[in-house]
The first five atom37 places (N, CA, C, CB, O) and aatype in JSON, in Angstrom:
{
  "aatype": [12, 10, 14, 7, 19, 2, 11, 11, 11, 1, 6, 9, 18, 1, 6, 16, 10, 1, 7, 10, 7, 10, 7, 10, 6, 3, 11, 10, 3, 3, 11, 19, 7, 10, 10, 15, 7, 7, 5, 1, 5, 0, 10, 0, 10, 9, 12, 0, 16, 10, 19, 14, 9, 3, 13, 10, 9, 10, 3, 6, 8, 16, 0, 0, 10, 3, 14, 11, 16, 0, 3, 16, 19, 12, 3, 9, 16, 2, 11, 9, 19, 1, 6, 11, 2, 10, 16, 0, 10, 12, 19, 16, 8, 2, 10, 2, 18, 15, 10, 3, 18, 7, 3, 1, 10, 9, 12, 12, 8, 5, 7, 1, 11, 3, 18, 7, 10, 4, 10, 6, 11, 11, 6, 11, 15],
  "atom_mask": [
    [1, 1, 1, 1, 1],
    [1, 1, 1, 1, 1],
    [1, 1, 1, 1, 1],
    [1, 1, 1, 0, 1],
    [1, 1, 1, 1, 1],
    [1, 1, 1, 1, 1],
    [1, 1, 1, 1, 1],
    [1, 1, 1, 1, 1],
    [1, 1, 1, 1, 1],
    [1, 1, 1, 1, 1],
    [1, 1, 1, 1, 1],
    [1, 1, 1, 1, 1],
    [1, 1, 1, 1, 1],
    [1, 1, 1, 1, 1],
    [1, 1, 1, 1, 1],
    [1, 1, 1, 1, 1],
    [1, 1, 1, 1, 1],
    [1, 1, 1, 1, 1],
    [1, 1, 1, 0, 1],
    [1, 1, 1, 1, 1],
    [1, 1, 1, 0, 1],
    [1, 1, 1, 1, 1],
    [1, 1, 1, 0, 1],
    [1, 1, 1, 1, 1],
    [1, 1, 1, 1, 1],
    [1, 1, 1, 1, 1],
    [1, 1, 1, 1, 1],
    [1, 1, 1, 1, 1],
    [1, 1, 1, 1, 1],
    [1, 1, 1, 1, 1],
    [1, 1, 1, 1, 1],
    [1, 1, 1, 1, 1],
    [1, 1, 1, 0, 1],
    [1, 1, 1, 1, 1],
    [1, 1, 1, 1, 1],
    [1, 1, 1, 1, 1],
    [1, 1, 1, 0, 1],
    [1, 1, 1, 0, 1],
    [1, 1, 1, 1, 1],
    [1, 1, 1, 1, 1],
    [1, 1, 1, 1, 1],
    [1, 1, 1, 1, 1],
    [1, 1, 1, 1, 1],
    [1, 1, 1, 1, 1],
    [1, 1, 1, 1, 1],
    [1, 1, 1, 1, 1],
    [1, 1, 1, 1, 1],
    [1, 1, 1, 1, 1],
    [1, 1, 1, 1, 1],
    [1, 1, 1, 1, 1],
    [1, 1, 1, 1, 1],
    [1, 1, 1, 1, 1],
    [1, 1, 1, 1, 1],
    [1, 1, 1, 1, 1],
    [1, 1, 1, 1, 1],
    [1, 1, 1, 1, 1],
    [1, 1, 1, 1, 1],
    [1, 1, 1, 1, 1],
    [1, 1, 1, 1, 1],
    [1, 1, 1, 1, 1],
    [1, 1, 1, 1, 1],
    [1, 1, 1, 1, 1],
    [1, 1, 1, 1, 1],
    [1, 1, 1, 1, 1],
    [1, 1, 1, 1, 1],
    [1, 1, 1, 1, 1],
    [1, 1, 1, 1, 1],
    [1, 1, 1, 1, 1],
    [1, 1, 1, 1, 1],
    [1, 1, 1, 1, 1],
    [1, 1, 1, 1, 1],
    [1, 1, 1, 1, 1],
    [1, 1, 1, 1, 1],
    [1, 1, 1, 1, 1],
    [1, 1, 1, 1, 1],
    [1, 1, 1, 1, 1],
    [1, 1, 1, 1, 1],
    [1, 1, 1, 1, 1],
    [1, 1, 1, 1, 1],
    [1, 1, 1, 1, 1],
    [1, 1, 1, 1, 1],
    [1, 1, 1, 1, 1],
    [1, 1, 1, 1, 1],
    [1, 1, 1, 1, 1],
    [1, 1, 1, 1, 1],
    [1, 1, 1, 1, 1],
    [1, 1, 1, 1, 1],
    [1, 1, 1, 1, 1],
    [1, 1, 1, 1, 1],
    [1, 1, 1, 1, 1],
    [1, 1, 1, 1, 1],
    [1, 1, 1, 1, 1],
    [1, 1, 1, 1, 1],
    [1, 1, 1, 1, 1],
    [1, 1, 1, 1, 1],
    [1, 1, 1, 1, 1],
    [1, 1, 1, 1, 1],
    [1, 1, 1, 1, 1],
    [1, 1, 1, 1, 1],
    [1, 1, 1, 1, 1],
    [1, 1, 1, 1, 1],
    [1, 1, 1, 0, 1],
    [1, 1, 1, 1, 1],
    [1, 1, 1, 1, 1],
    [1, 1, 1, 1, 1],
    [1, 1, 1, 1, 1],
    [1, 1, 1, 1, 1],
    [1, 1, 1, 1, 1],
    [1, 1, 1, 1, 1],
    [1, 1, 1, 1, 1],
    [1, 1, 1, 0, 1],
    [1, 1, 1, 1, 1],
    [1, 1, 1, 1, 1],
    [1, 1, 1, 1, 1],
    [1, 1, 1, 1, 1],
    [1, 1, 1, 0, 1],
    [1, 1, 1, 1, 1],
    [1, 1, 1, 1, 1],
    [1, 1, 1, 1, 1],
    [1, 1, 1, 1, 1],
    [1, 1, 1, 1, 1],
    [1, 1, 1, 1, 1],
    [1, 1, 1, 1, 1],
    [1, 1, 1, 1, 1],
    [1, 1, 1, 1, 1]
  ],
  "atom_positions": [
    [[0.84, -1.18, 0.0], [0.0, 0.0, 0.0], [0.88, 1.24, 0.0], [-0.95, 0.0, 1.21], [1.98, 1.25, 0.56]],
    [[0.38, 2.29, -0.64], [1.11, 3.56, -0.68], [1.19, 4.16, 0.71], [0.43, 4.54, -1.65], [0.18, 4.2, 1.42]],
    [[2.36, 4.62, 1.12], [2.48, 5.23, 2.44], [1.63, 6.49, 2.54], [3.96, 5.55, 2.76], [1.65, 7.33, 1.64]],
    [[0.89, 6.61, 3.62], [0.06, 7.79, 3.85], [-1.27, 7.77, 3.13], [0.0, 0.0, 0.0], [-2.02, 8.74, 3.22]],
    [[-1.59, 6.7, 2.42], [-2.86, 6.61, 1.7], [-3.69, 5.5, 2.34], [-2.64, 6.34, 0.18], [-3.3, 4.33, 2.32]],
    [[-4.84, 5.88, 2.9], [-5.68, 4.87, 3.54], [-6.47, 4.08, 2.49], [-6.64, 5.54, 4.54], [-6.48, 4.43, 1.31]],
    [[-7.12, 3.01, 2.95], [-7.83, 2.11, 2.03], [-8.94, 2.83, 1.27], [-8.41, 0.93, 2.79], [-9.18, 2.55, 0.1]],
    [[-9.62, 3.75, 1.94], [-10.72, 4.47, 1.29], [-10.21, 5.32, 0.13], [-11.46, 5.36, 2.32], [-10.77, 5.29, -0.97]],
    [[-9.14, 6.07, 0.36], [-8.56, 6.88, -0.71], [-8.01, 6.01, -1.84], [-7.44, 7.79, -0.16], [-8.17, 6.33, -3.01]],
    [[-7.38, 4.92, -1.47], [-6.82, 4.01, -2.47], [-7.93, 3.5, -3.39], [-6.09, 2.83, -1.8], [-7.74, 3.39, -4.6]],
    [[-9.08, 3.18, -2.81], [-10.2, 2.69, -3.62], [-10.75, 3.79, -4.52], [-11.32, 2.14, -2.7], [-11.14, 3.53, -5.66]],
    [[-10.78, 5.02, -4.02], [-11.2, 6.16, -4.85], [-10.25, 6.31, -6.03], [-11.26, 7.47, -4.01], [-10.69, 6.5, -7.16]],
    [[-8.95, 6.24, -5.76], [-7.95, 6.35, -6.83], [-8.11, 5.2, -7.83], [-6.53, 6.34, -6.25], [-8.03, 5.4, -9.04]],
    [[-8.34, 4.01, -7.31], [-8.49, 2.83, -8.18], [-9.69, 3.01, -9.12], [-8.67, 1.54, -7.32], [-9.59, 2.73, -10.32]],
    [[-10.81, 3.47, -8.59], [-12.01, 3.66, -9.41], [-11.82, 4.77, -10.43], [-13.21, 3.98, -8.52], [-12.26, 4.65, -11.58]],
    [[-11.17, 5.84, -10.02], [-10.89, 6.94, -10.95], [-10.02, 6.45, -12.1], [-10.2, 8.11, -10.22], [-10.29, 6.75, -13.26]],
    [[-8.99, 5.7, -11.79], [-8.09, 5.17, -12.82], [-8.79, 4.13, -13.68], [-6.86, 4.56, -12.18], [-8.52, 4.05, -14.88]],
    [[-9.67, 3.33, -13.1], [-10.4, 2.31, -13.86], [-11.21, 2.97, -14.98], [-11.34, 1.49, -12.93], [-11.31, 2.43, -16.08]],
    [[-11.76, 4.14, -14.7], [-12.57, 4.85, -15.68], [-11.81, 5.27, -16.93], [0.0, 0.0, 0.0], [-12.43, 5.59, -17.94]],
    [[-10.5, 5.28, -16.86], [-9.7, 5.66, -18.02], [-9.57, 4.54, -19.04], [-8.32, 6.09, -17.56], [-9.33, 4.79, -20.22]],
    [[-9.73, 3.3, -18.59], [-9.62, 2.17, -19.49], [-8.21, 1.85, -19.95], [0.0, 0.0, 0.0], [-8.01, 1.27, -21.01]],
    [[-7.22, 2.23, -19.14], [-5.81, 1.98, -19.5], [-5.14, 0.93, -18.61], [-5.03, 3.27, -19.44], [-3.95, 0.68, -18.75]],
    [[-5.89, 0.34, -17.71], [-5.32, -0.66, -16.81], [-4.51, -0.08, -15.67], [0.0, 0.0, 0.0], [-3.82, -0.82, -14.97]],
    [[-4.57, 1.22, -15.47], [-3.78, 1.86, -14.42], [-4.24, 1.47, -13.01], [-3.84, 3.36, -14.56], [-3.46, 1.53, -12.06]],
    [[-5.48, 1.07, -12.89], [-5.98, 0.67, -11.57], [-5.22, -0.53, -11.0], [-7.46, 0.35, -11.65], [-5.21, -0.73, -9.79]],
    [[-4.6, -1.31, -11.87], [-3.83, -2.48, -11.43], [-2.34, -2.16, -11.26], [-4.0, -3.61, -12.44], [-1.54, -3.06, -11.0]],
    [[-1.98, -0.9, -11.4], [-0.56, -0.51, -11.33], [-0.3, 0.49, -10.21], [-0.12, 0.08, -12.66], [0.67, 1.24, -10.27]],
    [[-1.16, 0.5, -9.21], [-1.0, 1.45, -8.12], [0.32, 1.3, -7.37], [-2.15, 1.31, -7.15], [0.83, 2.26, -6.8]],
    [[0.87, 0.11, -7.38], [2.12, -0.12, -6.66], [3.35, -0.03, -7.58], [2.09, -1.48, -5.99], [4.48, -0.17, -7.12]],
    [[3.12, 0.21, -8.88], [4.23, 0.31, -9.83], [4.85, 1.7, -9.77], [3.74, 0.0, -11.26], [4.19, 2.68, -9.42]],
    [[6.12, 1.77, -10.12], [6.79, 3.07, -10.23], [6.34, 3.74, -11.52], [8.34, 2.91, -10.19], [6.15, 3.08, -12.54]],
    [[6.17, 5.05, -11.46], [5.71, 5.81, -12.62], [6.64, 5.61, -13.81], [5.6, 7.29, -12.28], [6.18, 5.59, -14.96]],
    [[7.92, 5.46, -13.57], [8.89, 5.25, -14.64], [8.65, 4.0, -15.45], [0.0, 0.0, 0.0], [9.17, 3.87, -16.56]],
    [[7.86, 3.06, -14.93], [7.56, 1.82, -15.64], [6.32, 1.95, -16.53], [7.37, 0.69, -14.66], [6.02, 1.03, -17.3]],
    [[5.61, 3.06, -16.44], [4.39, 3.26, -17.22], [4.74, 3.74, -18.63], [3.45, 4.26, -16.53], [5.8, 4.33, -18.86]],
    [[3.83, 3.49, -19.56], [4.01, 4.0, -20.92], [3.79, 5.51, -20.93], [3.03, 3.29, -21.92], [3.29, 6.08, -19.96]],
    [[4.17, 6.15, -22.03], [3.99, 7.59, -22.14], [2.53, 8.0, -22.02], [0.0, 0.0, 0.0], [2.22, 8.99, -21.35]],
    [[1.64, 7.25, -22.65], [0.22, 7.56, -22.57], [-0.33, 7.37, -21.17], [0.0, 0.0, 0.0], [-1.15, 8.17, -20.71]],
    [[0.12, 6.31, -20.5], [-0.31, 6.08, -19.12], [0.17, 7.21, -18.21], [0.2, 4.72, -18.6], [-0.55, 7.65, -17.32]],
    [[1.39, 7.67, -18.45], [1.93, 8.78, -17.64], [1.12, 10.06, -17.85], [3.41, 9.04, -17.99], [0.8, 10.77, -16.9]],
    [[0.78, 10.34, -19.11], [0.01, 11.55, -19.4], [-1.38, 11.46, -18.77], [-0.11, 11.77, -20.92], [-1.86, 12.44, -18.19]],
    [[-2.02, 10.31, -18.87], [-3.34, 10.13, -18.26], [-3.25, 10.28, -16.75], [-3.93, 8.75, -18.63], [-4.1, 10.92, -16.14]],
    [[-2.23, 9.71, -16.16], [-2.02, 9.84, -14.71], [-1.79, 11.3, -14.32], [-0.83, 8.97, -14.26], [-2.31, 11.76, -13.31]],
    [[-1.02, 12.02, -15.12], [-0.78, 13.44, -14.84], [-2.09, 14.23, -14.89], [0.23, 14.01, -15.85], [-2.3, 15.13, -14.08]],
    [[-2.96, 13.9, -15.84], [-4.26, 14.57, -15.92], [-5.09, 14.31, -14.67], [-5.02, 14.1, -17.16], [-5.7, 15.22, -14.11]],
    [[-5.12, 13.06, -14.24], [-5.87, 12.7, -13.03], [-5.3, 13.43, -11.83], [-5.85, 11.17, -12.79], [-6.04, 14.0, -11.03]],
    [[-3.99, 13.42, -11.69], [-3.35, 14.09, -10.55], [-3.64, 15.59, -10.55], [-1.83, 13.84, -10.56], [-3.87, 16.18, -9.5]],
    [[-3.63, 16.19, -11.73], [-3.87, 17.63, -11.84], [-5.3, 18.01, -11.49], [-3.54, 18.11, -13.23], [-5.58, 19.15, -11.13]],
    [[-6.22, 17.04, -11.6], [-7.63, 17.35, -11.38], [-8.22, 16.65, -10.15], [-8.43, 16.98, -12.59], [-9.44, 16.65, -9.98]],
    [[-7.39, 16.07, -9.32], [-7.89, 15.43, -8.09], [-8.47, 16.45, -7.12], [-6.77, 14.65, -7.4], [-9.46, 16.18, -6.44]],
    [[-7.86, 17.6, -7.07], [-8.38, 18.68, -6.22], [-9.24, 19.58, -7.1], [-7.21, 19.49, -5.51], [-8.99, 19.69, -8.3]],
    [[-10.23, 20.24, -6.52], [-11.09, 21.11, -7.34], [-10.29, 22.25, -7.98], [-12.23, 21.69, -6.48], [-9.57, 22.98, -7.3]],
    [[-10.42, 22.37, -9.28], [-9.78, 23.46, -10.03], [-10.8, 24.0, -11.03], [-8.48, 22.96, -10.77], [-11.81, 23.36, -11.31]],
    [[-10.52, 25.18, -11.54], [-11.37, 25.77, -12.57], [-10.66, 25.82, -13.92], [-11.79, 27.17, -12.16], [-11.31, 25.88, -14.96]],
    [[-9.33, 25.8, -13.89], [-8.53, 26.07, -15.08], [-7.44, 25.02, -15.21], [-7.92, 27.48, -15.01], [-6.74, 24.71, -14.25]],
    [[-7.3, 24.46, -16.4], [-6.29, 23.43, -16.67], [-5.43, 23.88, -17.85], [-6.96, 22.04, -16.96], [-5.95, 24.2, -18.92]],
    [[-4.12, 23.91, -17.65], [-3.2, 24.28, -18.73], [-2.51, 23.02, -19.25], [-2.14, 25.32, -18.23], [-1.92, 22.26, -18.48]],
    [[-2.61, 22.81, -20.54], [-2.04, 21.63, -21.2], [-1.05, 22.1, -22.26], [-3.15, 20.73, -21.83], [-1.44, 22.73, -23.24]],
    [[0.21, 21.82, -22.07], [1.25, 22.27, -22.99], [1.76, 21.1, -23.82], [2.42, 22.94, -22.23], [2.66, 20.37, -23.4]],
    [[1.18, 20.92, -24.99], [1.54, 19.84, -25.91], [1.59, 18.49, -25.21], [2.89, 20.14, -26.56], [2.57, 17.75, -25.32]],
    [[0.54, 18.18, -24.48], [0.53, 16.97, -23.66], [0.41, 15.68, -24.47], [-0.6, 17.04, -22.67], [0.47, 14.59, -23.89]],
    [[0.24, 15.77, -25.79], [0.21, 14.57, -26.62], [1.38, 14.52, -27.61], [-1.1, 14.49, -27.39], [1.47, 13.6, -28.42]],
    [[2.27, 15.48, -27.55], [3.34, 15.63, -28.56], [4.26, 14.42, -28.66], [4.16, 16.84, -28.24], [4.66, 14.06, -29.77]],
    [[4.6, 13.78, -27.57], [5.58, 12.69, -27.6], [4.92, 11.31, -27.71], [6.43, 12.73, -26.35], [5.58, 10.29, -27.52]],
    [[3.63, 11.28, -28.02], [2.89, 10.02, -28.05], [2.62, 9.58, -29.48], [1.57, 10.15, -27.28], [2.53, 10.4, -30.39]],
    [[2.49, 8.26, -29.67], [2.1, 7.75, -30.98], [0.66, 8.18, -31.25], [2.26, 6.19, -31.06], [-0.07, 8.48, -30.3]],
    [[0.22, 8.2, -32.52], [-1.11, 8.73, -32.84], [-2.27, 8.06, -32.1], [-1.34, 8.58, -34.3], [-3.18, 8.75, -31.64]],
    [[-2.26, 6.75, -31.97], [-3.36, 6.06, -31.28], [-3.4, 6.45, -29.8], [-3.21, 4.53, -31.43], [-4.47, 6.73, -29.27]],
    [[-2.26, 6.45, -29.15], [-2.2, 6.82, -27.74], [-2.57, 8.29, -27.56], [-0.8, 6.54, -27.16], [-3.25, 8.64, -26.6]],
    [[-2.11, 9.13, -28.47], [-2.45, 10.56, -28.4], [-3.97, 10.75, -28.5], [-1.75, 11.34, -29.53], [-4.53, 11.57, -27.77]],
    [[-4.62, 10.0, -29.38], [-6.08, 10.08, -29.49], [-6.75, 9.65, -28.19], [-6.59, 9.21, -30.65], [-7.72, 10.27, -27.75]],
    [[-6.23, 8.59, -27.57], [-6.78, 8.12, -26.3], [-6.62, 9.19, -25.22], [-6.09, 6.81, -25.86], [-7.56, 9.47, -24.48]],
    [[-5.44, 9.78, -25.14], [-5.2, 10.82, -24.14], [-6.1, 12.03, -24.4], [-3.71, 11.25, -24.15], [-6.58, 12.65, -23.45]],
    [[-6.33, 12.38, -25.65], [-7.23, 13.49, -25.96], [-8.67, 13.16, -25.56], [-7.17, 13.83, -27.46], [-9.38, 14.03, -25.05]],
    [[-9.1, 11.93, -25.78], [-10.44, 11.52, -25.35], [-10.57, 11.62, -23.83], [-10.75, 10.08, -25.81], [-11.59, 12.1, -23.32]],
    [[-9.55, 11.18, -23.11], [-9.55, 11.27, -21.65], [-9.56, 12.73, -21.21], [-8.31, 10.54, -21.05], [-10.28, 13.11, -20.29]],
    [[-8.75, 13.53, -21.87], [-8.7, 14.97, -21.55], [-10.07, 15.59, -21.74], [-7.66, 15.69, -22.44], [-10.55, 16.31, -20.86]],
    [[-10.7, 15.32, -22.86], [-12.01, 15.87, -23.16], [-13.04, 15.44, -22.11], [-12.47, 15.44, -24.55], [-13.85, 16.24, -21.65]],
    [[-12.99, 14.17, -21.75], [-13.92, 13.64, -20.74], [-13.75, 14.37, -19.41], [-13.7, 12.12, -20.55], [-14.73, 14.79, -18.8]],
    [[-12.52, 14.53, -18.98], [-12.25, 15.2, -17.7], [-12.68, 16.66, -17.75], [-10.75, 15.11, -17.35], [-13.33, 17.15, -16.83]],
    [[-12.33, 17.35, -18.83], [-12.67, 18.77, -18.96], [-14.18, 18.95, -18.96], [-12.07, 19.36, -20.26], [-14.7, 19.86, -18.3]],
    [[-14.91, 18.11, -19.68], [-16.37, 18.22, -19.76], [-17.04, 17.82, -18.44], [-16.92, 17.34, -20.9], [-17.92, 18.53, -17.95]],
    [[-16.61, 16.7, -17.86], [-17.24, 16.24, -16.61], [-17.02, 17.22, -15.46], [-16.69, 14.87, -16.22], [-17.91, 17.42, -14.63]],
    [[-15.85, 17.82, -15.41], [-15.52, 18.73, -14.3], [-15.78, 20.19, -14.66], [-14.06, 18.56, -13.9], [-15.5, 21.1, -13.88]],
    [[-16.32, 20.41, -15.87], [-16.67, 21.75, -16.33], [-15.48, 22.72, -16.2], [-17.87, 22.29, -15.54], [-15.61, 23.8, -15.63]],
    [[-14.35, 22.3, -16.72], [-13.12, 23.08, -16.61], [-12.91, 23.98, -17.83], [-11.92, 22.15, -16.44], [-13.36, 23.67, -18.93]],
    [[-12.24, 25.06, -17.61], [-11.69, 25.85, -18.7], [-10.29, 25.31, -18.93], [-11.68, 27.41, -18.37], [-9.48, 25.23, -18.0]],
    [[-10.0, 24.94, -20.17], [-8.68, 24.38, -20.48], [-8.01, 25.24, -21.54], [-8.81, 22.92, -20.96], [-8.62, 25.64, -22.53]],
    [[-6.75, 25.5, -21.33], [-5.91, 26.16, -22.32], [-4.94, 25.1, -22.82], [-5.14, 27.42, -21.71], [-4.07, 24.63, -22.09]],
    [[-5.11, 24.72, -24.09], [-4.29, 23.65, -24.64], [-3.39, 24.21, -25.75], [-5.18, 22.51, -25.18], [-3.87, 24.77, -26.73]],
    [[-2.12, 24.05, -25.56], [-1.14, 24.41, -26.6], [-0.88, 23.14, -27.4], [0.2, 25.0, -25.98], [-0.54, 22.1, -26.83]],
    [[-1.04, 23.22, -28.72], [-0.82, 22.05, -29.56], [-0.43, 22.49, -30.97], [-2.07, 21.16, -29.6], [-0.8, 23.58, -31.42]],
    [[0.29, 21.64, -31.65], [0.58, 21.85, -33.07], [-0.35, 20.99, -33.92], [2.06, 21.52, -33.38], [-0.27, 21.03, -35.15]],
    [[-1.22, 20.22, -33.28], [-2.14, 19.34, -33.99], [-3.44, 20.09, -34.27], [-2.41, 18.04, -33.17], [-4.3, 20.21, -33.39]],
    [[-3.58, 20.6, -35.48], [-4.75, 21.39, -35.84], [-6.04, 20.58, -35.72], [-4.6, 21.92, -37.26], [-7.08, 21.13, -35.37]],
    [[-5.97, 19.29, -36.01], [-7.17, 18.45, -35.89], [-7.69, 18.42, -34.46], [-6.87, 17.03, -36.36], [-8.89, 18.52, -34.24]],
    [[-6.8, 18.29, -33.49], [-7.23, 18.32, -32.09], [-7.85, 19.67, -31.75], [-6.05, 18.04, -31.15], [-8.85, 19.73, -31.03]],
    [[-7.27, 20.74, -32.25], [-7.81, 22.07, -32.0], [-9.24, 22.17, -32.52], [-6.94, 23.15, -32.65], [-10.13, 22.66, -31.82]],
    [[-9.45, 21.71, -33.73], [-10.77, 21.8, -34.34], [-11.76, 20.82, -33.72], [-10.67, 21.54, -35.83], [-12.93, 21.16, -33.53]],
    [[-11.3, 19.62, -33.39], [-12.2, 18.6, -32.83], [-12.6, 18.9, -31.39], [-11.54, 17.25, -32.9], [-13.74, 18.66, -31.0]],
    [[-11.68, 19.4, -30.59], [-11.93, 19.53, -29.16], [-12.09, 20.97, -28.68], [-10.83, 18.89, -28.41], [-12.64, 21.21, -27.6]],
    [[-11.61, 21.93, -29.44], [-11.62, 23.31, -28.97], [-12.96, 24.0, -29.12], [0.0, 0.0, 0.0], [-13.67, 23.79, -30.11]],
    [[-13.32, 24.81, -28.14], [-14.51, 25.65, -28.22], [-14.14, 27.04, -28.72], [-15.2, 25.74, -26.85], [-14.95, 27.73, -29.34]],
    [[-12.94, 27.44, -28.46], [-12.41, 28.73, -28.92], [-10.95, 28.5, -29.31], [-12.56, 29.86, -27.81], [-10.17, 27.97, -28.52]],
    [[-10.61, 28.92, -30.5], [-9.28, 28.66, -31.02], [-8.54, 29.97, -31.23], [-9.35, 27.87, -32.33], [-9.1, 30.94, -31.74]],
    [[-7.3, 29.99, -30.84], [-6.43, 31.12, -31.11], [-5.17, 30.56, -31.75], [-6.1, 31.94, -29.8], [-4.45, 29.76, -31.15]],
    [[-4.92, 30.98, -32.96], [-3.72, 30.52, -33.66], [-2.64, 31.58, -33.53], [-4.02, 30.22, -35.16], [-2.91, 32.78, -33.61]],
    [[-1.42, 31.11, -33.34], [-0.28, 32.0, -33.16], [0.68, 31.82, -34.33], [0.44, 31.72, -31.8], [0.82, 30.73, -34.89]],
    [[1.33, 32.91, -34.69], [2.37, 32.87, -35.72], [3.47, 33.82, -35.28], [1.81, 33.26, -37.14], [3.24, 35.01, -35.1]],
    [[4.67, 33.3, -35.12], [5.84, 34.06, -34.67], [5.54, 34.85, -33.4], [6.29, 35.01, -35.78], [5.91, 36.02, -33.27]],
    [[4.87, 34.18, -32.46], [4.62, 34.77, -31.15], [3.47, 35.75, -31.08], [0.0, 0.0, 0.0], [3.26, 36.39, -30.05]],
    [[2.72, 35.89, -32.15], [1.6, 36.83, -32.16], [0.31, 36.11, -32.56], [1.88, 38.01, -33.12], [0.33, 35.14, -33.31]],
    [[-0.81, 36.63, -32.04], [-2.11, 36.08, -32.42], [-2.31, 36.31, -33.91], [-3.26, 36.73, -31.59], [-2.21, 37.44, -34.4]],
    [[-2.6, 35.23, -34.62], [-2.78, 35.3, -36.06], [-4.25, 35.18, -36.43], [-1.97, 34.21, -36.75], [-4.7, 35.76, -37.42]],
    [[-5.0, 34.4, -35.62], [-6.39, 34.14, -35.96], [-7.11, 33.63, -34.72], [-6.5, 33.11, -37.12], [-6.55, 32.85, -33.95]],
    [[-8.34, 34.08, -34.52], [-9.16, 33.59, -33.41], [-10.49, 33.11, -33.94], [0.0, 0.0, 0.0], [-11.0, 33.64, -34.93]],
    [[-11.07, 32.1, -33.29], [-12.32, 31.52, -33.74], [-13.1, 31.03, -32.53], [-12.08, 30.37, -34.74], [-12.57, 30.27, -31.71]],
    [[-14.36, 31.44, -32.41], [-15.22, 30.97, -31.33], [-16.02, 29.77, -31.8], [-16.18, 32.1, -30.84], [-16.1, 29.52, -33.0]],
    [[-16.6, 29.03, -30.87], [-17.36, 27.82, -31.17], [-18.46, 28.1, -32.19], [-17.96, 27.24, -29.9], [-18.65, 27.32, -33.12]],
    [[-19.19, 29.21, -32.03], [-20.3, 29.51, -32.94], [-19.81, 29.63, -34.38], [-21.01, 30.8, -32.51], [-20.44, 29.11, -35.3]],
    [[-18.7, 30.31, -34.57], [-18.14, 30.47, -35.91], [-17.58, 29.15, -36.41], [-17.05, 31.54, -35.91], [-17.68, 28.84, -37.6]],
    [[-16.99, 28.37, -35.51], [-16.4, 27.08, -35.89], [-17.49, 26.16, -36.44], [-15.69, 26.42, -34.69], [-17.28, 25.46, -37.42]],
    [[-18.67, 26.17, -35.79], [-19.75, 25.29, -36.22], [-20.3, 25.68, -37.58], [-20.87, 25.3, -35.19], [-20.79, 24.82, -38.31]],
    [[-20.24, 26.96, -37.93], [-20.75, 27.43, -39.21], [-19.8, 27.13, -40.36], [-21.03, 28.91, -39.14], [-20.22, 27.03, -41.51]],
    [[-18.52, 27.0, -40.05], [-17.54, 26.8, -41.13], [-17.38, 25.36, -41.5], [-16.2, 27.36, -40.74], [-16.59, 25.03, -42.39]]
  ]
}
């Protein structure tokens, strides 16, 4: 058992991790260094949202992942953001993720805002 974590909290963590569908609930005693990149990113998302927050900053959190794992992490991210009603600022070079998951998009070019798009305009285009 994790030091300082009682059985009740451990079960809460186990159930939260089970909901991700990555098998992390069975790895509570494993070292983080033994997890895959996608498992680490999903775990980081859970850890960042265990306490109540309003705002989540994601800085290219899928950049080092293979496409399938990146899609899974984006689905998990979307689920967490929607379920917890969070405002998320996501930095990404993946335009598809921006269009698929973003409600408001701001594109940057050479450090300056190049283009902005709100959900209403996105749905019309």
